[in-house]
PDB file as gemmi writes it, atoms N, CA and C in Angstrom:
CRYST1    1.000    1.000    1.000  90.00  90.00  90.00 P 1                      
ATOM      1  N   MET A   1     102.679 107.156 101.835  1.00  0.00           N  
ATOM      2  CA  MET A   1     102.763 105.379 102.747  1.00  0.00           C  
ATOM      3  C   MET A   1     103.029 104.765 102.997  1.00  0.00           C  
ATOM      4  N   ARG A   2     104.023 103.807 102.622  1.00  0.00           N  
ATOM      5  CA  ARG A   2     105.818 103.309 102.037  1.00  0.00           C  
ATOM      6  C   ARG A   2     103.508 101.324 101.591  1.00  0.00           C  
ATOM      7  N   LEU A   3     104.335 101.181 100.517  1.00  0.00           N  
ATOM      8  CA  LEU A   3     103.142  99.897 100.561  1.00  0.00           C  
ATOM      9  C   LEU A   3     103.488  97.899 101.634  1.00  0.00           C  
ATOM     10  N   ASP A   4     104.711  98.236 101.625  1.00  0.00           N  
ATOM     11  CA  ASP A   4     104.935  97.241 102.421  1.00  0.00           C  
ATOM     12  C   ASP A   4     103.745  97.149 103.846  1.00  0.00           C  
ATOM     13  N   ARG A   5     104.108  99.116 104.100  1.00  0.00           N  
ATOM     14  CA  ARG A   5     103.648  99.307 105.754  1.00  0.00           C  
ATOM     15  C   ARG A   5     101.459  99.530 105.230  1.00  0.00           C  
ATOM     16  N   LEU A   6     100.972  99.162 104.512  1.00  0.00           N  
ATOM     17  CA  LEU A   6      99.278  99.405 104.432  1.00  0.00           C  
ATOM     18  C   LEU A   6      99.364  97.975 104.910  1.00  0.00           C  
ATOM     19  N   THR A   7      98.375  98.345 105.738  1.00  0.00           N  
ATOM     20  CA  THR A   7      96.973  97.198 106.592  1.00  0.00           C  
ATOM     21  C   THR A   7      96.127  97.408 106.249  1.00  0.00           C  
ATOM     22  N   ALA A   8      95.032  96.034 106.185  1.00  0.00           N  
ATOM     23  CA  ALA A   8      93.832  96.225 105.994  1.00  0.00           C  
ATOM     24  C   ALA A   8      93.053  97.047 106.549  1.00  0.00           C  
ATOM     25  N   ASP A   9      94.116  97.607 108.428  1.00  0.00           N  
ATOM     26  CA  ASP A   9      93.561  98.689 108.759  1.00  0.00           C  
ATOM     27  C   ASP A   9      93.630  99.912 108.867  1.00  0.00           C  
ATOM     28  N   HIS A  10      94.523 100.196 108.121  1.00  0.00           N  
ATOM     29  CA  HIS A  10      95.249 101.801 107.254  1.00  0.00           C  
ATOM     30  C   HIS A  10      93.277 101.507 106.110  1.00  0.00           C  
ATOM     31  N   VAL A  11      93.300 100.969 105.910  1.00  0.00           N  
ATOM     32  CA  VAL A  11      92.620 100.767 104.093  1.00  0.00           C  
ATOM     33  C   VAL A  11      91.366 100.899 105.029  1.00  0.00           C  
ATOM     34  N   CYS A  12      91.137  99.695 106.271  1.00  0.00           N  
ATOM     35  CA  CYS A  12      88.792 100.453 106.180  1.00  0.00           C  
ATOM     36  C   CYS A  12      89.089 101.722 107.012  1.00  0.00           C  
ATOM     37  N   GLY A  13      89.889 102.201 107.291  1.00  0.00           N  
ATOM     38  CA  GLY A  13      90.063 102.908 108.166  1.00  0.00           C  
ATOM     39  C   GLY A  13      90.048 103.926 107.426  1.00  0.00           C  
ATOM     40  N   ALA A  14      90.801 104.911 106.610  1.00  0.00           N  
ATOM     41  CA  ALA A  14      90.270 105.707 105.170  1.00  0.00           C  
ATOM     42  C   ALA A  14      89.104 106.027 104.679  1.00  0.00           C  
ATOM     43  N   LEU A  15      88.556 104.228 104.369  1.00  0.00           N  
ATOM     44  CA  LEU A  15      87.253 104.257 103.456  1.00  0.00           C  
ATOM     45  C   LEU A  15      85.861 104.515 104.661  1.00  0.00           C  
ATOM     46  N   THR A  16      86.146 104.204 106.343  1.00  0.00           N  
ATOM     47  CA  THR A  16      84.827 104.758 107.366  1.00  0.00           C  
ATOM     48  C   THR A  16      85.044 106.504 106.851  1.00  0.00           C  
ATOM     49  N   ALA A  17      85.880 107.159 106.392  1.00  0.00           N  
ATOM     50  CA  ALA A  17      86.332 108.558 107.072  1.00  0.00           C  
ATOM     51  C   ALA A  17      85.681 108.647 106.192  1.00  0.00           C  
ATOM     52  N   MET A  18      86.105 108.519 104.514  1.00  0.00           N  
ATOM     53  CA  MET A  18      85.051 108.535 103.387  1.00  0.00           C  
ATOM     54  C   MET A  18      83.857 108.044 103.692  1.00  0.00           C  
ATOM     55  N   ARG A  19      83.156 107.676 103.948  1.00  0.00           N  
ATOM     56  CA  ARG A  19      81.897 107.196 104.328  1.00  0.00           C  
ATOM     57  C   ARG A  19      81.368 108.203 105.511  1.00  0.00           C  
ATOM     58  N   GLU A  20      81.657 108.361 106.310  1.00  0.00           N  
ATOM     59  CA  GLU A  20      81.689 109.398 107.248  1.00  0.00           C  
ATOM     60  C   GLU A  20      81.636 110.076 106.659  1.00  0.00           C  
ATOM     61  N   LYS A  21      82.007 111.002 105.949  1.00  0.00           N  
ATOM     62  CA  LYS A  21      82.732 112.299 105.278  1.00  0.00           C  
ATOM     63  C   LYS A  21      80.661 112.940 104.268  1.00  0.00           C  
ATOM     64  N   GLY A  22      81.024 111.814 103.568  1.00  0.00           N  
ATOM     65  CA  GLY A  22      80.371 111.437 102.194  1.00  0.00           C  
ATOM     66  C   GLY A  22      78.473 111.579 102.678  1.00  0.00           C  
ATOM     67  N   ARG A  23      78.240 111.011 103.911  1.00  0.00           N  
ATOM     68  CA  ARG A  23      76.738 110.476 104.047  1.00  0.00           C  
ATOM     69  C   ARG A  23      76.757 112.430 104.504  1.00  0.00           C  
ATOM     70  N   ALA A  24      76.321 112.955 104.624  1.00  0.00           N  
ATOM     71  CA  ALA A  24      76.243 114.488 104.620  1.00  0.00           C  
ATOM     72  C   ALA A  24      75.782 114.490 103.514  1.00  0.00           C  
ATOM     73  N   ARG A  25      76.598 114.353 102.128  1.00  0.00           N  
ATOM     74  CA  ARG A  25      75.600 114.223 100.912  1.00  0.00           C  
ATOM     75  C   ARG A  25      75.002 112.799 100.039  1.00  0.00           C  
ATOM     76  N   GLY A  26      74.756 112.395 100.955  1.00  0.00           N  
ATOM     77  CA  GLY A  26      73.774 110.836 100.646  1.00  0.00           C  
ATOM     78  C   GLY A  26      74.833 110.030 100.358  1.00  0.00           C  
ATOM     79  N   ALA A  27      74.971 108.986  99.434  1.00  0.00           N  
ATOM     80  CA  ALA A  27      75.479 107.774  99.004  1.00  0.00           C  
ATOM     81  C   ALA A  27      76.452 108.262  97.893  1.00  0.00           C  
ATOM     82  N   ALA A  28      76.460 109.792  98.078  1.00  0.00           N  
ATOM     83  CA  ALA A  28      78.325 109.988  97.575  1.00  0.00           C  
ATOM     84  C   ALA A  28      79.267 109.825  98.515  1.00  0.00           C  
ATOM     85  N   GLY A  29      78.943 109.042  99.623  1.00  0.00           N  
ATOM     86  CA  GLY A  29      80.778 108.711 100.201  1.00  0.00           C  
ATOM     87  C   GLY A  29      80.522 106.950 100.361  1.00  0.00           C  
ATOM     88  N   GLU A  30      79.591 106.416  99.998  1.00  0.00           N  
ATOM     89  CA  GLU A  30      79.244 105.424 100.018  1.00  0.00           C  
ATOM     90  C   GLU A  30      80.101 105.183  97.591  1.00  0.00           C  
ATOM     91  N   ARG A  31      79.741 106.554  97.423  1.00  0.00           N  
ATOM     92  CA  ARG A  31      80.448 106.112  96.002  1.00  0.00           C  
ATOM     93  C   ARG A  31      82.666 106.495  96.001  1.00  0.00           C  
ATOM     94  N   ALA A  32      82.320 106.834  97.285  1.00  0.00           N  
ATOM     95  CA  ALA A  32      83.381 107.799  96.336  1.00  0.00           C  
ATOM     96  C   ALA A  32      84.348 106.041  97.093  1.00  0.00           C  
ATOM     97  N   ALA A  33      83.843 105.764  98.119  1.00  0.00           N  
ATOM     98  CA  ALA A  33      84.452 104.416  98.644  1.00  0.00           C  
ATOM     99  C   ALA A  33      84.894 103.421  97.989  1.00  0.00           C  
ATOM    100  N   GLN A  34      83.743 103.164  97.026  1.00  0.00           N  
ATOM    101  CA  GLN A  34      83.959 102.237  96.288  1.00  0.00           C  
ATOM    102  C   GLN A  34      84.390 102.236  95.177  1.00  0.00           C  
ATOM    103  N   VAL A  35      84.890 103.819  94.539  1.00  0.00           N  
ATOM    104  CA  VAL A  35      86.228 103.874  93.372  1.00  0.00           C  
ATOM    105  C   VAL A  35      87.207 103.354  94.270  1.00  0.00           C  
ATOM    106  N   ALA A  36      87.548 104.725  95.969  1.00  0.00           N  
ATOM    107  CA  ALA A  36      88.952 104.208  96.160  1.00  0.00           C  
ATOM    108  C   ALA A  36      89.501 102.985  96.010  1.00  0.00           C  
ATOM    109  N   TYR A  37      88.675 102.564  96.840  1.00  0.00           N  
ATOM    110  CA  TYR A  37      89.388 101.117  97.045  1.00  0.00           C  
ATOM    111  C   TYR A  37      89.466 100.556  95.752  1.00  0.00           C  
ATOM    112  N   ASP A  38      88.229  99.339  94.737  1.00  0.00           N  
ATOM    113  CA  ASP A  38      88.611  99.221  93.289  1.00  0.00           C  
ATOM    114  C   ASP A  38      90.095  99.920  92.888  1.00  0.00           C  
ATOM    115  N   THR A  39      90.073 101.760  93.177  1.00  0.00           N  
ATOM    116  CA  THR A  39      91.596 101.990  92.666  1.00  0.00           C  
ATOM    117  C   THR A  39      92.696 101.403  92.991  1.00  0.00           C  
ATOM    118  N   LEU A  40      92.636 101.222  94.292  1.00  0.00           N  
ATOM    119  CA  LEU A  40      93.480 100.617  95.266  1.00  0.00           C  
ATOM    120  C   LEU A  40      93.791  99.758  95.493  1.00  0.00           C  
ATOM    121  N   ARG A  41      93.179  98.894  95.085  1.00  0.00           N  
ATOM    122  CA  ARG A  41      92.521  96.615  94.274  1.00  0.00           C  
ATOM    123  C   ARG A  41      93.686  96.743  92.725  1.00  0.00           C  
ATOM    124  N   ALA A  42      93.253  98.099  92.209  1.00  0.00           N  
ATOM    125  CA  ALA A  42      93.869  97.316  91.027  1.00  0.00           C  
ATOM    126  C   ALA A  42      95.201  98.119  90.537  1.00  0.00           C  
ATOM    127  N   ALA A  43      95.475  98.781  91.325  1.00  0.00           N  
ATOM    128  CA  ALA A  43      97.443  99.684  91.687  1.00  0.00           C  
ATOM    129  C   ALA A  43      97.658  98.119  92.791  1.00  0.00           C  
ATOM    130  N   LEU A  44      97.530  98.251  93.493  1.00  0.00           N  
ATOM    131  CA  LEU A  44      98.564  96.820  94.408  1.00  0.00           C  
ATOM    132  C   LEU A  44      98.344  95.598  93.500  1.00  0.00           C  
ATOM    133  N   ASN A  45      97.364  94.429  93.122  1.00  0.00           N  
ATOM    134  CA  ASN A  45      97.148  93.566  91.928  1.00  0.00           C  
ATOM    135  C   ASN A  45      98.597  94.003  90.853  1.00  0.00           C  
ATOM    136  N   TRP A  46      98.497  95.326  90.677  1.00  0.00           N  
ATOM    137  CA  TRP A  46     100.072  95.476  89.520  1.00  0.00           C  
ATOM    138  C   TRP A  46     101.461  95.589  90.654  1.00  0.00           C  
ATOM    139  N   ALA A  47     101.512  96.057  91.623  1.00  0.00           N  
ATOM    140  CA  ALA A  47     102.549  95.983  93.016  1.00  0.00           C  
ATOM    141  C   ALA A  47     102.511  94.220  92.994  1.00  0.00           C  
ATOM    142  N   VAL A  48     101.332  93.497  92.740  1.00  0.00           N  
ATOM    143  CA  VAL A  48     102.387  92.883  93.641  1.00  0.00           C  
ATOM    144  C   VAL A  48     102.302  91.081  91.904  1.00  0.00           C  
ATOM    145  N   LYS A  49     101.826  91.552  91.499  1.00  0.00           N  
ATOM    146  CA  LYS A  49     101.510  90.652  90.333  1.00  0.00           C  
ATOM    147  C   LYS A  49     103.068  91.099  89.407  1.00  0.00           C  
ATOM    148  N   LYS A  50     103.137  92.347  88.452  1.00  0.00           N  
ATOM    149  CA  LYS A  50     104.058  93.092  87.523  1.00  0.00           C  
ATOM    150  C   LYS A  50     105.329  92.780  88.328  1.00  0.00           C  
ATOM    151  N   ASP A  51     105.879  93.491  89.375  1.00  0.00           N  
ATOM    152  CA  ASP A  51     107.103  94.423  90.298  1.00  0.00           C  
ATOM    153  C   ASP A  51     107.567  93.176  91.441  1.00  0.00           C  
ATOM    154  N   GLN A  52     106.490  92.395  92.380  1.00  0.00           N  
ATOM    155  CA  GLN A  52     106.159  92.843  93.299  1.00  0.00           C  
ATOM    156  C   GLN A  52     107.060  93.257  94.262  1.00  0.00           C  
ATOM    157  N   LEU A  53     106.307  94.550  94.070  1.00  0.00           N  
ATOM    158  CA  LEU A  53     106.814  95.761  94.714  1.00  0.00           C  
ATOM    159  C   LEU A  53     105.718  94.923  96.304  1.00  0.00           C  
ATOM    160  N   ILE A  54     105.574  94.035  96.274  1.00  0.00           N  
ATOM    161  CA  ILE A  54     104.809  93.852  98.069  1.00  0.00           C  
ATOM    162  C   ILE A  54     105.053  91.867  98.178  1.00  0.00           C  
ATOM    163  N   LEU A  55     105.329  91.818  98.436  1.00  0.00           N  
ATOM    164  CA  LEU A  55     104.505  90.262  99.296  1.00  0.00           C  
ATOM    165  C   LEU A  55     103.033  89.349  99.049  1.00  0.00           C  
ATOM    166  N   ALA A  56     102.934  90.397  99.666  1.00  0.00           N  
ATOM    167  CA  ALA A  56     101.208  89.510 100.682  1.00  0.00           C  
ATOM    168  C   ALA A  56     100.044  91.136 100.396  1.00  0.00           C  
ATOM    169  N   HIS A  57      98.672  91.006  99.757  1.00  0.00           N  
ATOM    170  CA  HIS A  57      97.404  91.870  98.965  1.00  0.00           C  
ATOM    171  C   HIS A  57      97.059  91.957 100.348  1.00  0.00           C  
ATOM    172  N   PRO A  58      97.222  93.306 101.031  1.00  0.00           N  
ATOM    173  CA  PRO A  58      96.095  94.197 102.880  1.00  0.00           C  
ATOM    174  C   PRO A  58      94.971  93.977 102.022  1.00  0.00           C  
ATOM    175  N   LEU A  59      93.781  93.945 101.352  1.00  0.00           N  
ATOM    176  CA  LEU A  59      92.517  94.053 101.097  1.00  0.00           C  
ATOM    177  C   LEU A  59      91.977  93.140 101.111  1.00  0.00           C  
ATOM    178  N   GLY A  60      93.104  91.398 101.114  1.00  0.00           N  
ATOM    179  CA  GLY A  60      92.659  90.256 101.415  1.00  0.00           C  
ATOM    180  C   GLY A  60      91.926  90.392 102.438  1.00  0.00           C  
ATOM    181  N   ALA A  61      91.234  90.655 103.796  1.00  0.00           N  
ATOM    182  CA  ALA A  61      90.794  90.927 104.716  1.00  0.00           C  
ATOM    183  C   ALA A  61      89.509  92.417 104.031  1.00  0.00           C  
ATOM    184  N   VAL A  62      89.435  92.838 103.624  1.00  0.00           N  
ATOM    185  CA  VAL A  62      88.314  94.706 103.399  1.00  0.00           C  
ATOM    186  C   VAL A  62      87.985  93.859 102.417  1.00  0.00           C  
ATOM    187  N   GLU A  63      86.269  93.861 102.539  1.00  0.00           N  
ATOM    188  CA  GLU A  63      85.200  93.853 101.378  1.00  0.00           C  
ATOM    189  C   GLU A  63      85.085  94.808 101.321  1.00  0.00           C  
ATOM    190  N   ARG A  64      84.667  94.741  99.386  1.00  0.00           N  
ATOM    191  CA  ARG A  64      84.761  96.203  99.298  1.00  0.00           C  
ATOM    192  C   ARG A  64      82.865  97.058  99.789  1.00  0.00           C  
ATOM    193  N   PRO A  65      83.145  97.007  99.646  1.00  0.00           N  
ATOM    194  CA  PRO A  65      81.770  98.706  99.670  1.00  0.00           C  
ATOM    195  C   PRO A  65      80.935  98.405  99.167  1.00  0.00           C  
ATOM    196  N   LYS A  66      79.582  98.711  99.545  1.00  0.00           N  
ATOM    197  CA  LYS A  66      78.179  98.828  99.142  1.00  0.00           C  
ATOM    198  C   LYS A  66      77.623  99.289  98.923  1.00  0.00           C  
ATOM    199  N   VAL A  67      76.687  99.870  98.053  1.00  0.00           N  
ATOM    200  CA  VAL A  67      75.790 101.559  97.275  1.00  0.00           C  
ATOM    201  C   VAL A  67      74.367 100.320  98.193  1.00  0.00           C  
ATOM    202  N   GLU A  68      74.050 101.021  99.060  1.00  0.00           N  
ATOM    203  CA  GLU A  68      72.433 100.868  98.427  1.00  0.00           C  
ATOM    204  C   GLU A  68      71.512 101.333  97.953  1.00  0.00           C  
ATOM    205  N   ARG A  69      71.652 100.559  96.959  1.00  0.00           N  
ATOM    206  CA  ARG A  69      70.577 101.846  96.024  1.00  0.00           C  
ATOM    207  C   ARG A  69      69.606 101.873  96.875  1.00  0.00           C  
ATOM    208  N   LYS A  70      68.278 103.373  96.833  1.00  0.00           N  
ATOM    209  CA  LYS A  70      66.802 103.326  96.213  1.00  0.00           C  
ATOM    210  C   LYS A  70      66.093 103.466  94.870  1.00  0.00           C  
ATOM    211  N   ILE A  71      65.157 103.023  95.070  1.00  0.00           N  
ATOM    212  CA  ILE A  71      64.127 101.874  93.957  1.00  0.00           C  
ATOM    213  C   ILE A  71      62.716 103.580  94.143  1.00  0.00           C  
ATOM    214  N   ASP A  72      62.813 104.753  92.938  1.00  0.00           N  
ATOM    215  CA  ASP A  72      61.470 105.438  93.675  1.00  0.00           C  
ATOM    216  C   ASP A  72      61.058 105.185  93.621  1.00  0.00           C  
ATOM    217  N   SER A  73      59.953 104.930  93.245  1.00  0.00           N  
ATOM    218  CA  SER A  73      58.172 104.811  93.180  1.00  0.00           C  
ATOM    219  C   SER A  73      57.646 105.882  93.294  1.00  0.00           C  
TER     220      SER A  73                                                      
END                                                                             
C-alpha cells in the first residue's frame, strides 16, 4: 500500500488481525502487534521528517497495543 493512502483504520485492522491470530499462542500475538506498531511508527516518522514522503502521520489516532503481563506466584 502506498504510504500516502495508509489510514488509521488500515493499521487498526492489521493490528487486530495480528492479535486474533496470535491469541492461539497466548501473549505472542499481543507482543507481535507491539513490535509491528513500533516498527511502522519508526518508518512513518522517518517518512515524515526525512524525505517528507507523507504529510500526515496516520498513527496519531492509533494507540500502541498493550501486553497484559501475568505474574506467576
